[in-house]
C-alpha positions as CSV (number, residue, x, y, z in Angstrom):
1,M,-46.2,-34.5,1.0
2,N,-46.9,-32.4,3.8
3,S,-44.3,-34.1,6.3
4,R,-41.9,-33.5,3.6
5,F,-42.8,-30.0,3.4
6,V,-42.2,-29.8,7.1
7,E,-39.0,-31.3,7.1
8,L,-37.8,-28.9,4.4
9,Q,-38.9,-26.1,6.7
10,R,-37.2,-27.4,9.4
11,R,-33.7,-27.9,7.6
12,K,-34.2,-24.3,6.3
13,T,-34.5,-22.8,9.6
14,A,-31.6,-24.6,10.9
15,L,-29.4,-23.8,8.2
16,T,-30.4,-20.3,8.5
17,M,-29.5,-20.2,12.2
18,Q,-26.2,-21.7,11.3
19,C,-25.7,-19.1,8.9
20,G,-26.2,-16.3,11.3
21,R,-23.6,-18.0,13.8
22,D,-21.2,-18.2,10.8
23,R,-21.5,-14.7,10.0
24,E,-21.0,-13.5,13.8
25,R,-17.9,-15.6,13.9
26,L,-16.5,-14.4,10.9
27,A,-17.1,-10.8,11.9
28,E,-15.2,-11.5,15.1
29,V,-12.1,-12.9,13.2
30,M,-12.2,-9.9,10.6
31,A,-12.4,-7.7,13.4
32,H,-9.2,-9.1,14.6
33,W,-7.3,-8.8,11.1
34,K,-8.9,-5.6,10.2
35,R,-5.9,-3.2,11.3
36,P,-3.1,-5.6,9.8
37,L,-4.9,-5.6,6.5
38,V,-5.4,-1.8,6.3
39,W,-1.5,-1.8,6.9
40,I,-1.2,-4.5,4.1
41,D,-3.5,-2.4,1.9
42,R,-1.5,0.8,2.3
43,A,1.8,-0.9,1.8
44,A,0.5,-2.1,-1.6
45,Q,-0.8,1.2,-2.8
46,G,2.5,2.5,-1.9
47,V,4.4,-0.2,-4.0
48,S,1.9,0.6,-6.7
49,Y,2.6,4.3,-6.6
50,L,6.4,3.9,-6.6
51,K,6.0,1.5,-9.5
52,A,4.0,4.1,-11.4
53,H,6.9,6.9,-10.8
54,P,10.1,5.3,-11.6
55,L,11.7,8.8,-12.1
56,L,11.1,9.6,-8.6
57,V,12.5,6.6,-7.1
58,A,15.6,6.9,-9.2
59,S,15.8,10.6,-8.2
60,V,15.9,9.8,-4.5
61,V,18.4,7.0,-4.7
62,A,20.8,9.2,-7.0
63,G,20.3,11.9,-4.7
64,F,21.4,9.8,-1.5
65,G,24.2,8.2,-3.6
66,L,25.4,11.8,-4.4
67,I,25.0,13.1,-0.8
68,R,26.6,10.3,0.7
69,G,29.5,9.7,-1.8
70,R,32.5,7.5,-0.9
71,G,33.2,9.5,2.2
72,G,30.3,8.5,4.3
73,A,27.7,10.3,5.5
74,Q,29.8,13.6,5.8
75,S,28.4,16.4,3.8
76,S,30.5,19.3,2.2
77,P,29.8,22.2,0.4
78,G,31.2,20.9,-2.8
79,K,28.9,17.7,-2.6
80,S,26.0,20.1,-1.9
81,R,26.7,22.1,-5.2
82,S,27.6,19.1,-7.2
83,L,23.9,17.5,-6.0
84,W,22.5,20.8,-7.1
85,R,23.9,20.9,-10.6
86,W,22.9,17.5,-10.9
87,A,19.4,17.9,-9.7
88,K,18.6,21.2,-11.5
89,P,17.8,19.6,-14.7
90,L,16.1,16.6,-13.1
91,L,13.7,18.8,-11.3
92,A,13.1,20.8,-14.6
93,V,11.7,17.8,-16.0
94,A,10.1,16.1,-13.1
95,L,8.3,19.2,-11.6
96,P,6.1,19.4,-14.3
97,L,5.1,16.0,-14.1
98,V,4.4,15.8,-10.6
99,R,2.0,19.0,-10.9
100,K,0.0,17.1,-13.5
101,L,-0.9,14.4,-10.8
């Protein structure tokens, strides 16, 4: 019985040492991946924010569409006035919602 106990104690010590080595190796690997994982986490948070605010996404896309128009990237005073006439009612609705955040 005593030899069995000694064998279990030896096995426990060996496993504890192996766990320590494994933890050190895992820490090295995770240190290498920490920076990319932070970027992935931030991107996921950004996507989550955009999914929660579809009005914001639609406004930006529509705004670019109105500014760009058919003529390309050239802007004109008429396009700016048109954009303002379109955006003014939208901003009246969107700004109170944004301020609640």
